[in-house]
N, C-alpha and C positions, 0 to 999 in steps of 0.2 A: 366516390367519396374517399376522404383520407382514411386509410386503414388503421391509423393510430387512434381513431375515435371509435368507441362502441356506442351503439344507439339502442335505447330501450323505449318501448311503447307503453310502459306502465311504471309508475313510481314505486310500486310494491316490489319490482324486480331490481331496484337499484342496489348496487353493492355497498358494503359498509363504508368504503373509502369516500363515497359521495359526500356524506355529512362531514367527514374530516376536512375535505376540500372546502365545503361551504362555510366552515368556521362559525362565526357568530351571526351570520345572515339567516334568520329564521325563515324568511320568505322563499328561500331556495332549498331548505332542508327537506329530507324525504317525507317526514310525517305531514308537513304542510302541503307538499305537492300531492300527496295521496288525498288530502282533504279537498284540494282544488279540483282534482279529477272527479270527486263525488258531487261537488256543488256547481262546478263551472267547467264541464268537459269541453275542450276545444281541440280535440285530436292532438294532445300534447305528446311530444317526444323529448327524450332526455339523452344528452350527448356527453360522453366522458372520455377524456384522454388522461389515463392514470399516470403515464410517464411524465407528463408536463403539468399535472395538477390543474387541468382545465375542465370545468363543467358548464353546461348551458342548457336552457330550456327553450324549446320552440313550440309554437302552436299555430293553428290555422285561423284566419280571420277574414271576414268580408270587410274590406276597408274602403272608406270613401277617400279618394285621392286628395280631396281638398279639405279633409277633416280638421286640420290645424290652421287653415289659412283663409277660408272664405265660406260663404253659404252655398257655393256650388256643390253639386253632387255627382260623383263618378265612382261607382263601386266596382271592386274586383277582388277575387280571392287571392290571398297572399300568405306566405309563411312568415311568421314573426318570431324574432328572438326576444323574449321578455317573459315576465311573470304575468299570466292571464288573470290579472286582478286590477288593472288600471292604477298601479301605484308607481312611485317615482324611482324605485331601485332597478338596476340592470338585471337582466335575466341570465347573466353568466358570472363566473368567478374565474379570473385569469391574472396571473402576475404580469407586471409590465414587461418582463423579459420574454414572455411567451405570447405577446399580442400578435406578433408576426405569424406564429403558427396558427393561432385562432383565425386570423384574417384569411390565411391561405385555405383553411377548411371552409370558411364561409363563402369563399369565391367558388367553391365546388357545387353550391346549390343553384338550382335553376333561377330562383329569385328569392331574396330574403331581406326583410326589413329589421334592423336592429334598433331597439328603443332605449332611451334613458341612459346613455353612457356619459363618461366625462370627456369624451372627445379624443381620447388617446388612440383609439383603434384606427389603424392605418387604412381606412376605407373612405369613400366619398361620404361627406357628412353635411348636415344642416341643423340649425337650431330646432328644438322641440320645446314644449312647455317647460319652463324652469320650475324648480321646486323651492318652497319657502321654508326657512328654518329660523329658529330663535335660540340663542344661547341665554340661559336663565341664570341670573345672578341676583343676590340679595333676596328680596321678597316682592310680593305683588305691588305694594305701595311704591317701592323704589323703582320698579319697572315702569309704573304709570307716570311717575314724576320725570322719568328720563325721556319720555316721548316728546316729539316736537309740539309746541304749544297749539298749533292749528289742529293737529291730530287729537290732542287731549280734549280740545273743545268739541270736536265731532264725536268722540267717544263718550264724553259726558252727556251729550244729548241722547245718545243711545242708552246709557245707563239710567237716565231719568225714566225711560220707558220699561226698564227691566223689572220694576216693581209690579208690573202687570203680567209678568211671566212666572211660571212655576216650572223649574227644571228638576227632574227626578230620574234616578237610575231605573232602567227598565230591564227586566229579566229577558233573556233571549227568547224564551218560550212564549212571551207575551208580545213579541214582534208580529204585528198583524198586517193585513192588506192596506189599512189606512196609513200605516207607517211606510210601507213599500211604495204606495202611490206618490208619496212625497219624494222618495228617492228617484222615482221615474220622472217627476217634474224637473229635478236638478239635472238628471242625465240628459234630458231633451234640451236643456238650456246650456249644457257644458260646452267649453271651448274646444275640447278635443275628445270626441266620443269614440271609444274603442269598444271592447266587449261590455255587454250589459249583464250585470249580475242578477240572479234570480233570488226569490225571497228566502229560499233554503240557506243561502250563504249567510244571511243576517241571523237566521235562527240557530245556526250551528257554529259560526266562527267564534273562536276563543278570543273574545274581545268584549269591552264594556259598551253598552248602549244607554244613552240618556234621551228622554223625550222632553219636549218643550211644549207647554200648554198655555193658552191665553186666559183672559179674564173670565170667560165662561167655560173654562176647562176644555176648550176646543184644542185639538192637536194642531200645532203650527210648525213643528220641526222635530227632528231627532238627529243625533250624531253618534258615530261609532269611533272609539279610540282604543288603542292598545299600548300598554306600557312594556318596554323591554329594558330591564335594568333601570338605568337613569335617563332613558329616553322615552318620551311620550309621542305617539304617532296618531295624528288625526287621519282616519281612513276614509270614511264616507259619511254623507249626511243626506237629509231630505228637508226641504224648506218650502212651505207654502208661499208662493209668490204673492198671492193676493193680500196676505196679512203681513208681509215682510216690512212694508213701509210703516204700518200702524205700530208695530212693536220693535222695529229695528232688529228683527229676529236674528239675522245672520251675524251682525256685529256683536250682539249680546251673546250669541252662542260662542263665537271666537273668544270673547273675553272670558267666558266661563271656562273654556278649555285651558286658557292661560292660567287661570286661578287653580284649576285641577292639577296642572303640571307643577305649580309651586307647592300645593298641598301634598302631592306625591313625592316631593323633594327631587324632582327631575332636574337635570342640568341642561337638557336640550329638548326642544319641541319641534316636531316635524308637522308642518301645516299643509302639505300637499302642493299640487301644481296649478290649481285654477284660482280664479278670483284674486289675483295678485294685488290689485289695488287695495282691497279691504285688508289684506294681510300685511301689506306694507305700512298701513296706518298703525299697526301694532308694533312696528319696528322690525318685522321679519325681513331677513336678507334673502335675496334671490340667488340661488345656485343654478348656473347655466347647465342645461342638459342638451344632449345631441342625439340625433338619429342618423343611422347609416343605411345605405342600400347597396347591395352588390349582387352580381349574377355571373354564372358561367358563360352566358350567351351575350349579355348586354355590356357594351364597353363602359368603363368607369365614367367617361365624359357624359354619356347618356344618363347613367344613374344619377350623376350630380344634377343634371337638368331636371330629372323627375323629383329629386329631393327638394330642389328650389321651389317646385310647385307644391309639394307636400308640406314643406317646412313651415314652422310657426313664424308669423310676421309680427314683430313687436309693434305695439300701439305707439 
């Protein structure tokens, strides 16, 4: 391995300079990484090059080779560079001038998959799931009027059903198995399944949770959001598939999140990586994300072929 990098196997051991390099990215800061070790341990390692201000997080994952591209299944264990939380941010911080140093270090691993980059890393790459964001201007009414007419008509049909829904804030301590089972439903249906979070994550994560109930007070959904200054991030949700058509639960949930973002005076809303068609109806823009694969033993051309199998295929 490159001697200019120091590797730690515990976030509690990370030096003070780690957070300085991390900057405003809370998902790669020391305290949050300590939390993830507690609720989602995946044999995490932490790599730091203090001279060039590079930090990165790796973890172990049993990955389905076709997880982003088809219903086929071929699983193998692999080291992943990313945040073990299934969110759209990259698992490293590195200035553009030092990307070559980072790529040389990554080439020293037996095999490593790098997730959710902007594509600048000089390694074999392929598209992964994009992430959807909205820039918020004016108020909710202005936002709604700015949508395409066919999308407004579809959303109005969903809003007509929202009168049958009751959305309330839920304390983390009241997050129960019935909520978690809805998360499991969504996980099993998701386009790109990586690590599966346990119930403890939802009960301890410093974020807001809202539950959605139907006409008979039956639980039909929940969602988790986190505000960071002027940005609101939609993290995870659970939705009962059987009642989704009856209530248009998912679309109404997304609309409620947009309303919350305006109420919280946010200027940007992050809606995550899946169900892009629904999010596009809200005017969300897709930001392309890439994955890379490299190895000290496997030639780059072969890595590119593997990535083409693994990579996300656009509809």
